[in-house]
N, C-alpha and C positions, 0 to 999 in steps of 0.2 A: 672744502675738505681736500680737494685735489692739491691745493697749494700746501696744505699740511702734509700730505703724503710726500710731496716733492721735498719739503724741508726734511722730513724724516729720512728719505732716501739719500739726500745729500749728507746728512749726519752719519749715516751708516758707513763703516769701513768694511773692506772686504773680509776682515777677520771677525766682524761684530756679529752677534746673534741676538735674537729676541726683539726685533723692532716693532712687533705688533703692540706690545704694551705701551711703548713710547708713542705710537701712533694714536692709540686710544686716549692716552693722557694729553696729547697735544690737542686733540679734538675737544676734550673737556676744558682745556685751558683757553680755548678760543673765546669762551664766554667772558673771560676777564678783560676788561677794557685796557688797551695798551696805548700809552701816550707816545705818539710817533713824532719825529722831527719833520715838520712840514717842509723844511728846506731841503730835505734829502730827496734825491732823485728816485722816483719809484718806477718799477718796471711796468710796462703797459698791462692793463688788466687782462687782456686776451691771452697773455702768456701763461696765466694760471690754468687755462684750459688744455695746455699741451700735456701729453702723458709724461710722467716722470721718467727720468733716465733709469735704465736697468742697472741695479747694483747688486752684487753678490753679497748678501748679508751673512753668509756662512750657514744659514739654515737649509737643511736638505728639503724642507717644504716651502722655501722662499716664494717660488712662483705661485703655488697654491694659495699662500697667504695673501699675496698682492692681488690676485684675481678675486678672492672672496671679498676683500676690502673694497675693491673697485666697484663691485656690484652692490654691496651693502650701502655705499655712499649714494647710490642712485635712488634709494628709497627715502622719500621725504620724512616719513614717520620715524624710521630708524635713526636718521640723521638728527632729528630734533631730540629724541630720547638720549642719544649719545652725548649731546651737548649739555643735557640737564642731569646726567647721572654722575653721582659721586664715585671717586676712584675706588673706594672700598666696596661700594655696591657692584662695581664692575668686576672686581676680583671675586666677589661672592656669587657671581653668576646672574645677577638681576638683569643686566643688560641683555644677556643671551636670550632671556625669556621674551624679549621684544621681537624676536625673530618670527614669532607666530603671527605678527601683525603686518609683516612686509608684503609687498604686492606678489601676486601669483607669478608674474614674469620673473621677478628676482629669485623667488624660491625655485622656480624651474631651472634657472641658470645655475644656481648653487647646487642643485641636485646633479646636474651634468658635470660640474666641476669636481664634485666628490667622486663620482663614478670614474672620471678620468684619473683622479689621484690614486684611487684604489687600484685601478688597472696598472698605473705606473709602478706602484709599490710591489704588486705581484710580479711584474716583469723584472724588477730589481732583485726580488727574492729568488726567482727562477735562475736569473743570470748568476747570482752568487752561488747557488747550488751547483750549477754547471761548472763554475770555476773551481769549486772545491771537490769536484769529482763525484758529485752525487746526482748526476743527471739521470741515473737509472732509478733513483729513489722517488717515491711518491711524496709530493710536497703538500703539507697541511698549511695552507695559506692563513686560515683562521688563527692558528697558533702563532705563526710568525708575525702576523699583523698586530699582535698584542704589543709588540715593542714600539709601535708608532702611536704614542699617546695623544697626538693632536687631532685624531678623528676616531669616531666610533666604528670599529671594524665589524661589529656584529650586524650593522645595517649599512651595507656598501652601496645602497641605491639612492638614498635620499639624505639631504643635508638638514639635520634637525637641530633643536636647541642645544642638545648635548654636544654636537659637533662644534658649535661656536664657543661654548663654554670651555671645551677641551682646548680649542685653538688659543683662546686668551690665556688660559692657565699655563699651557706649555710654553708660550712665548714669554710669559712673565717669569717662569722658572729659568728659562734660558738667559734672560737679561739679568736677573738677580745673581745668577751664578757666574756671570762672565768675568767680573773682576776677581772673584775668588779663584777661578780656574787660571786666569792670567798670572796671578801671583804664584800659584803652585808651579806653573810652567817655568817661570823665571827662577824660582828657587831651585828647581831641578837643574836648570841650565847652569846656575852658579856652582852648585855642588859637583856637577859633572866636570866643569872646568877645573875646579880645585882637585878633584880626584885624578884627572888626567895629568895634571901638573905633578902631583906626588908620584904617580906611577912612572912618569918620565924621569924623575930624579933617581929612582931606583936603578935605572939603566946606566947611570953615569958613575964614573969613579969619584973618589973623594974630592980631588981638585976641581973637576968639572962641576960636581954638585955644589961646591962652595961658590963658584963663579955664577952658576945659575940662580942660586938663592940671592946673591948680592944684586944681580940684575933685576930680579923680581921685586925686591924691596925698593930699588931705585925707581922702577916704573910706577909703583904704588905712590911713592912720595911725589913723583913728578905729576901724576894725575891729580893728586890732592892739592897741588899748588896752583890754584886758580883764583880769579877775583871773587869777591863776595857775591853770593847768590841772593837775590831779593826773595822775600816771602811771596809765593804765588798768590795772585789776586790782591795784593796789597797796593796801597797808593804809590809807593816807590816803584814797584814792579810795573804798574800800568803807566806811570809817568815816563818811565824809560822807553816803553813802547811808543807812547805818544810823541816823544822827542826823536828817537832814532828811527823808528819805522814810519811814523806819520809825518815827520819833519815839522812838528809844531812846537811852539814855545811851552816849556813845562810850567811856566807861570800862568799860562792860560788854560790849564787842564780843566776840562769839564766832563764829569762822568757820563752825562746823557749824550753829549756829542761823541765821546769815546765809544759808547755802546753802539750808536748808530753807524759809526765808521767801521766797526769790526763785526757787525751783524751782516755777514757776507751775503746771505740770501734775502735780507730785508724782511724776515718774517716776524720780527719782534722778539726773538729768542736767541740766546747763545746756546747752541747745541754743543756736544762734546768735541766735535772736530774744530769748531770755531774757538772754543776755549783753549784747546791744545795749541792752536796756532799762536796764541798770545804768549806762550812760554818759550818760543824759539830763541829769543835774545838771551834768556837766562841759560838755556841749554848750551848755547854757543860759548859761554864762558867756561863750561866744564868739558865739553867734548869737541874733538876735532877729528874727522875721519882719516886725516893724514898722519895722526900720531899713533905710535905703537901702543902707548899706554892707555888709549881711550877705546872703549868697547861700545860699538854702536847699539848693540842689544841692550846694554845698560842705559844708554841714552834714551831709548824708547820707553824703558821701564820708568826712568826718572820723569819723563814727560807725562806718562799716565798717572804716576803718583801725584804730580802737581794738579792734574785735572781732577783726580779723585778728591784731593784735599779741598779744592775750591768748591766742588759740588757739595761736599759735606757741610761747608761753611755757608754757602750762599743759597743753595737750592732748598728753600724752606718747605715746599710741598712735595719734595722727593719725586719729581717727575722726570729727573735726569735732564732737565732743561733749566736755563736761567733766564727768566723774563726780565724785562726792563725794570719793573717794579722791584723784583727781588734784588737786582743789581744795585739800584739806587738806595735801597734800604741797607745793603751791605756796606756801601761807601760811607755810611755814617757811624759805623761801629768802630770801637776802639781797635779791634784786630786789623781793620783796614788802615787806620791812621798810625798806629804804633804796634806793628806786628813783631812777633818773636822772630829769631833767626831761623832760617830754613836749613835743616840737616839733610845733606845729600846722601846718595847711596853708599859712598865710601865710609860714611859715618854711621850707617845702619846696615850691618851685615844681614843679608837676606835670609840666613838660616842660623840655627843655634848649633852648638857643638853636639848636642844630643841628636839632632836631626841629621847632622853629617855622619855621625857614627852609625845610625840606623840605615842611612843611605848606602854607606860602604858595605855594611853587612848584607844588605839586599843585593848589591852588585856582586859580592862574593858568592852568595847563594846562587845567583843567576849563573855565574861562571861555573860553579860546581855542577849545576844542573846541565849546562851545555856540555861540559866535559863528559858527564855520565852518558848523555845522549850520544855524544861522539863515539864513546866506547861501545855502547849498545849497537849503534849503526855499523861500526867496524865488525863486530861479531856477526851481525846479520849479513854483512857483505861476505865475510869468510864462509859462513854457512851456505849462502847462495852459490858462492864459487865452488864449494865442495859438491853441492847438489848438481851443479852444472857439469862438473867433471864426471860425476856418475852417469848423468844423462848422456854425455858425449861417449863414454865407454860403452854404454848399452846400445847407443846408436851404431857404434862401430861394429859391435858383435852382431847386431841385427843385419847390418849391411853385408857382413861376411857370410852370414847364414843364407841370406837371399842370393848372394853371388854363387855360393856353393850349390844351392838348389838349381839355379839357372844353368850352372856348368853341367850338373848331372842330366838335366833335360837335354842339353845340346849333345852330350856324348851318347846317351841312349844306347847302350851296348845291345847288339842284336842277339836274341836268344833263338835256339832251335825251334822250328815251327811246331805248333801243337797239332795233334791228329784229330780230325773230325770224323767220327765213325758214323756211317749211314748204312743201315742194314747190315750186310755182311762185308762192308768195306774193310780193307786191310791197309795199314800204313805203307807209305811209299818205301821207307827204309826199314830194314830189319833192325830191331833194337839191339840184337846181340852180335851178329857176325857181319853187319854192314853189307849183306849180300841180298840180291833181288830174289824173291820167292818165285817159284814156278808160276804161280798164278799171275804175278806182276809181269813176268816175261810174256806169258800168253796174252795178257791184256795189251802190252805194248806191240805184240805181233798181230793183234787183231783176232786171236783165237779165244775160244771159250776156255775157261779154266778147267782143269781136270776135276772130275767129279769127286775125287778123294784127295784129301790133304793129309800128308804125312804128319803125324803129331810127334813132337819132341817133348819129352818130359824134362823137367829141370834136373832130374837125377842123371840123365844120360849126358847132358852137356854142361853140367855144373862146373866141373873143374876146367875144361877147355875154355869155357865161356870166360871165366875170370882171367885166365891167362891171356886170351886174345884181347880182352878189354884193357888189361893192364898194359899190354904192349902198345896198344893204340892210344893210350892216355885217355880212354873214355871212362865214364862212371861205371863202377863195378856193381853197385847195388842200387836199389830204388832210392835209397836216401841220398845217393850221389848224383842222381839225375837233376837236371835244372828244374826250377819251379814250373809247374804246368805240365810236366811230362810223366808224373807218376801215374796219371790216369791212362796214358798211352801204354805204359808197361803193363798195367793191370789188364787192359784190353787184350794185349798180345797173349798173356797167360791164359786168358779165358776163351781164346778162340777154340773151336771144336777141332 
């Protein structure tokens, strides 16, 4: 089984997905006896025990897939069932039920692998949340794990029958959708290229536009002017490889020998990569990377079209592999001996006029949406700038108010001292004539005050009082006194 895994890994390209189905199919195909050329040099048997080279299949669960397969192959019971199970039964989940009979050691390891995978997915989800600015939001991992169909997220602890069934079905879907997705990507590439060319023409004046159109037509004609392309997988096409690549006499062409020569890993199958290698000579007739008129993206699409065609014609059991038996049967068919001509990409436009029209409408709508977003963002920016200006103005006003308060504190204008009355105490200064009272003089001279104090009534000194105060610039009424001195004046009037 490990040699089968190695073959599968060699087949896989970095952009390829869904190799689990192929792996299962290959294991089933091993039960078919393969007639091998005894003269062909075989690799030492011990090399099959070496671990396969790590290849990025494009699946985000690639490592998990390989580790699960590595441990399942160690169980003898599961391995035997795998060899004897029909492909349709595998798709229906009958093989997955055999998981209940594998050894305890294998099940324990599969449980551990699943826990590690769930933990990895949760880490990825949290990292994505952080990048999107949602690091303060609670993450519902159970909801987010639903998007990963290849495992049962409701049970993150143990690897069950449902997990293996999901793994097989997910990889099957990935593999079956690969060619369809690839064609869609190429179609978008071609339509985008044509759209950009038309947009460029709009920027040119009439003379420049005419020259550009003439140059475009000249390049198309030059690209189409190439030698005849043989039908992929036909006798003529393989004989050309036999002669030019292998250096053998075309009259001695032998299908079985040809198969063994180009079965690069010696596993008894042509995988997709090995098949595509057979079309290199044909592609060199059409494409040259040094020519302006030749598009290397189109060359790869042409290569994959050829491989897809041969698989459809030769791969009778639809396992995406060509066994020696299938290959020998195909060499006896009329299509192999007398094939139709092969139409290249320039003879088969990748898109229809209707698809191009819808594509351009979609681009136009996208442009309008982007423009509207730009307008909305500009309005938001202007509003934020206005709000910032208001905040800045408020900040300036606040700073000025704080500075004014601090200035008042530092200036702190000294006011006349307040009178503190204790018992029969009398203020130091007379509030009306700014003269010392006899009692104050006596106190300063160390004598007791006179037993009698002459009383002055407001009527007696009302007029002179105001005149004297006005001359001295002092307050004339209680209302004119500084704050805190009204009480002093009141005490003076109430003295006996």
